[in-house]
Each structure stands twice: as C-alpha cells, then as structure tokens.
C-alpha positions as CSV (number, residue, x, y, z in Angstrom):
1,M,-49.2,1.2,55.2
2,S,-47.0,2.8,52.6
3,K,-47.2,1.7,49.0
4,R,-44.2,0.1,47.4
5,P,-42.7,2.3,44.7
6,T,-43.6,1.2,41.2
7,P,-40.6,-0.2,39.5
8,T,-39.4,1.8,36.5
9,K,-37.9,0.3,33.4
10,P,-34.3,1.3,32.8
11,V,-33.9,4.0,30.2
12,P,-31.8,2.7,27.3
13,R,-28.6,4.6,26.6
14,P,-28.5,6.5,23.3
15,S,-25.5,4.3,22.3
16,N,-27.7,1.2,22.6
17,R,-29.8,2.3,19.7
18,L,-26.7,2.4,17.5
19,N,-25.4,-1.1,18.4
20,P,-25.9,-3.7,15.7
21,K,-27.8,-5.9,18.1
22,T,-30.3,-3.1,18.9
23,V,-31.0,-1.4,15.6
24,N,-34.3,-2.2,13.9
25,Q,-33.5,-5.3,12.0
26,F,-36.9,-5.2,10.3
27,A,-36.4,-1.7,8.9
28,K,-36.9,-1.6,5.1
29,T,-33.5,-1.4,3.3
30,V,-32.6,-1.0,-0.3
31,T,-29.8,-3.5,-0.4
32,A,-28.6,-6.4,1.7
33,F,-26.3,-4.0,3.6
34,G,-28.6,-3.9,6.7
35,S,-28.7,-7.6,7.0
36,L,-24.9,-7.8,6.6
37,Y,-24.4,-5.2,9.3
38,N,-26.8,-6.8,11.7
39,S,-25.2,-10.1,11.3
40,G,-21.8,-8.7,12.1
41,A,-20.4,-9.0,8.6
42,I,-19.3,-5.3,8.7
43,P,-16.6,-5.1,11.4
44,C,-17.7,-1.8,12.9
45,R,-20.4,-0.2,15.0
46,L,-21.8,3.3,15.2
47,C,-20.9,5.3,18.3
48,H,-23.2,8.1,19.4
49,G,-21.4,11.3,20.3
50,S,-22.8,14.5,21.8
51,V,-21.8,16.4,18.7
52,K,-21.5,13.8,15.9
53,H,-21.5,10.1,15.3
54,T,-18.3,8.1,14.8
55,L,-17.4,4.6,13.7
56,Q,-15.6,2.2,16.0
57,W,-14.0,-0.7,14.2
58,N,-14.1,-4.1,15.9
59,Q,-10.4,-4.7,15.0
60,P,-7.4,-2.6,14.1
61,V,-8.6,-0.9,11.0
62,E,-5.3,-1.7,9.2
63,T,-6.1,-5.4,9.4
64,I,-9.6,-5.2,7.8
65,I,-9.9,-7.3,4.7
66,F,-11.1,-5.0,1.9
67,D,-12.6,-7.9,0.0
68,P,-15.5,-8.1,0.8
69,T,-15.8,-5.3,3.4
70,L,-15.2,-2.3,1.1
71,I,-17.5,-3.9,-1.5
72,Y,-20.2,-4.3,1.1
73,L,-19.8,-0.6,2.1
74,A,-20.0,0.5,-1.6
75,E,-23.2,-1.4,-2.0
76,G,-24.5,0.2,1.2
77,L,-24.1,3.7,-0.3
78,R,-27.6,3.3,-1.8
79,E,-29.2,3.1,1.7
80,S,-31.3,5.9,3.1
81,Q,-32.2,4.3,6.4
82,H,-30.4,5.3,9.6
83,P,-27.9,4.1,10.8
84,Y,-26.9,2.3,7.5
85,T,-26.4,5.6,5.7
86,F,-23.7,6.8,8.0
87,I,-22.0,3.5,8.4
88,S,-21.7,2.8,4.7
89,R,-20.5,6.3,3.8
90,E,-18.2,6.9,6.7
91,G,-16.8,3.3,6.5
92,F,-16.1,3.6,2.8
93,V,-14.3,6.9,3.1
94,E,-12.2,5.8,6.2
95,L,-11.0,2.7,4.5
96,C,-10.0,4.6,1.3
97,R,-8.0,7.1,3.5
98,L,-5.9,4.4,5.1
99,P,-2.2,4.5,4.3
100,G,-1.5,2.1,1.5
101,S,-5.2,1.7,0.7
102,S,-4.5,1.9,-3.1
103,E,-2.7,-1.4,-3.1
104,R,-5.6,-3.1,-1.3
105,I,-8.3,-1.4,-3.5
106,L,-6.8,-2.0,-7.0
107,P,-7.5,-5.8,-7.0
108,I,-11.3,-5.1,-6.4
109,L,-11.6,-1.8,-8.1
110,T,-13.8,-3.1,-11.0
111,R,-16.2,-4.5,-8.4
112,L,-16.6,-1.1,-6.7
113,I,-17.7,0.7,-9.9
114,P,-21.2,-0.9,-10.4
115,P,-22.5,-0.1,-6.9
116,L,-21.0,3.4,-7.1
117,R,-22.7,4.1,-10.4
118,T,-26.0,2.7,-9.1
119,A,-25.8,5.0,-6.1
120,L,-24.9,8.0,-8.3
121,I,-28.1,7.7,-10.3
122,S,-30.3,7.4,-7.3
123,G,-33.4,9.6,-7.0
124,D,-32.4,10.3,-3.4
125,K,-30.2,13.4,-3.3
126,T,-28.7,12.5,0.0
127,V,-27.6,9.2,-1.4
128,V,-26.1,11.0,-4.4
129,E,-24.2,13.4,-2.2
130,G,-22.7,10.6,-0.2
131,S,-21.8,8.7,-3.3
132,L,-20.0,11.7,-4.8
133,K,-17.9,12.0,-1.6
134,A,-17.2,8.3,-1.9
135,V,-15.9,8.8,-5.4
136,Q,-13.7,11.6,-4.2
137,A,-12.2,9.3,-1.5
138,L,-11.7,6.5,-4.0
139,S,-10.0,8.8,-6.5
140,N,-7.7,10.2,-3.8
141,S,-6.7,6.6,-3.1
142,V,-6.2,5.0,-6.5
143,K,-5.4,8.2,-8.4
144,S,-5.2,7.7,-12.2
145,H,-6.2,4.1,-11.9
146,L,-9.8,5.3,-11.8
147,N,-9.5,6.9,-15.3
148,P,-10.6,3.8,-17.2
149,H,-13.8,3.7,-15.2
150,L,-14.8,7.4,-15.5
151,K,-17.0,6.7,-18.5
152,S,-19.2,4.5,-16.2
153,L,-19.2,7.0,-13.3
154,L,-19.7,10.3,-15.1
155,G,-23.0,9.6,-16.8
156,P,-25.2,11.3,-14.2
157,F,-22.8,14.2,-13.5
158,P,-24.3,16.6,-16.0
159,K,-27.7,16.2,-14.3
160,W,-26.3,16.9,-10.8
161,M,-24.3,19.9,-12.1
162,G,-27.6,21.4,-12.9
163,D,-29.0,20.8,-9.5
164,A,-28.4,23.7,-7.1
165,S,-28.2,21.4,-4.0
166,L,-25.6,19.1,-5.6
167,K,-23.7,21.4,-7.9
168,E,-20.9,22.2,-5.4
169,T,-20.3,18.6,-4.3
170,T,-20.4,17.5,-8.0
171,L,-17.9,20.2,-9.0
172,D,-15.6,19.3,-6.0
173,T,-15.7,15.7,-7.2
174,L,-14.8,16.7,-10.8
175,H,-11.9,18.7,-9.5
176,T,-10.7,15.8,-7.4
177,L,-10.9,13.5,-10.5
178,E,-8.9,16.0,-12.5
179,E,-6.2,16.5,-9.9
180,N,-5.7,12.7,-9.5
181,G,-6.4,11.7,-13.1
182,M,-4.6,14.6,-14.8
183,K,-5.1,15.2,-18.5
184,E,-6.8,11.9,-19.3
185,A,-9.4,12.6,-16.6
186,V,-10.1,16.0,-18.1
187,I,-10.7,14.4,-21.5
188,Q,-13.2,12.0,-20.1
189,I,-14.9,14.8,-18.1
190,K,-15.3,17.0,-21.1
191,K,-16.8,14.2,-23.1
192,K,-19.7,14.2,-20.6
193,I,-19.6,17.9,-19.6
194,P,-18.3,20.0,-22.6
195,T,-18.6,23.2,-20.5
196,Y,-16.3,22.0,-17.7
197,N,-13.5,24.4,-17.0
198,A,-10.4,22.5,-16.2
199,I,-8.4,23.8,-13.3
200,S,-5.0,22.5,-14.5
201,F,-5.1,22.1,-18.2
C-alpha cells in the first residue's frame, strides 16, 4: 500500500514579504512610521523586483494628500529597519519630484524641517545618506523657499564633509542647495562651512 505524499506548505512569494500585511509588525522601529505603514496610513506598498525594489502607490500619485503623507515620510527617514527605510526615502523623493509639488509642499514646509534635521544628525550613516538625498529632492522642489531653513539643516554638514563615506553625497547636497537657493544659500553655507567653494558665485 503506497503512502500518501506528505503535504507541503506553499512557499510564500517574495512580494508577500513586502506587503504591509505581511511585514514584521513587531520589528523594533525608531519612530511611529512602521505602525503607520502597517495600518495603511501610508498609501503605498513595496514591490519586489528582480533587480531593485519599487513603490506602488495605492491611488494615483497626483491625488495623494501631502499633509500628512509627506510629513509621515519625513519622520520615517530616521528608520533603519527594512522595508521602512526604502519606503520612507523613496516615497519622500517621489512626492517631491511630482509636477507642481512645490505648491503642495510650501504650506507644510516648516513641519518637514524638524524630522529632516533629526535624521541628518543620526549616528547611522545610511540614515544620514538617505536624509541628504531627501534634502536634495526637497530643494529641487521648493527652490529658494528652503533658504530660511538652511540654518537648521546645515548644522551637521561640516561633520559629514569630513567623513569619507558621506563627503560626496554631502557635497552634492550643498551644490543642489546652492543651485536652487542662489547667493543667499551660499551665504548660509559658508557660515557653517567657511571652506566651501561655491560653484556659481
């Protein structure tokens, strides 16, 4: 009498591990971002690709309300736990790159600065790098409107300019701030980094 084959459990697809319902909801997070994402408050999900991950928004991205979504993403920049790191960084940059994003960001700009600054002073260099790129995206969106907030953001930049692993990204960020903020941005930068060589002035 032949034995019945032992039933095997279905192997979960890689994408299942990236779905908000299947990520480890008990993973330790730095902020409330993980809970917000798991509850569906962040209208996107992480899609697993053979080469790289991408974000898939749950609604047309043009219809996403920036307040509070962009603020949540800014707060999530401090996270170092996968998949929250990718979601917060990629989501922030994608919303900043949307056509007309400046008009939607300006009303909440002052609320984005504190979480950005907190992420920039993190002891985790991957968090700092992601935050620098977020500053670049924000600057490209709001241009010179970021100038009044540079004093708050530039504090840790001298330290990262002296770090070999972060110097290039830091310098790219300074160049972006200069290009978008023009002479006033250069003045603010030189107050923090006197040796900064302006590319335009």
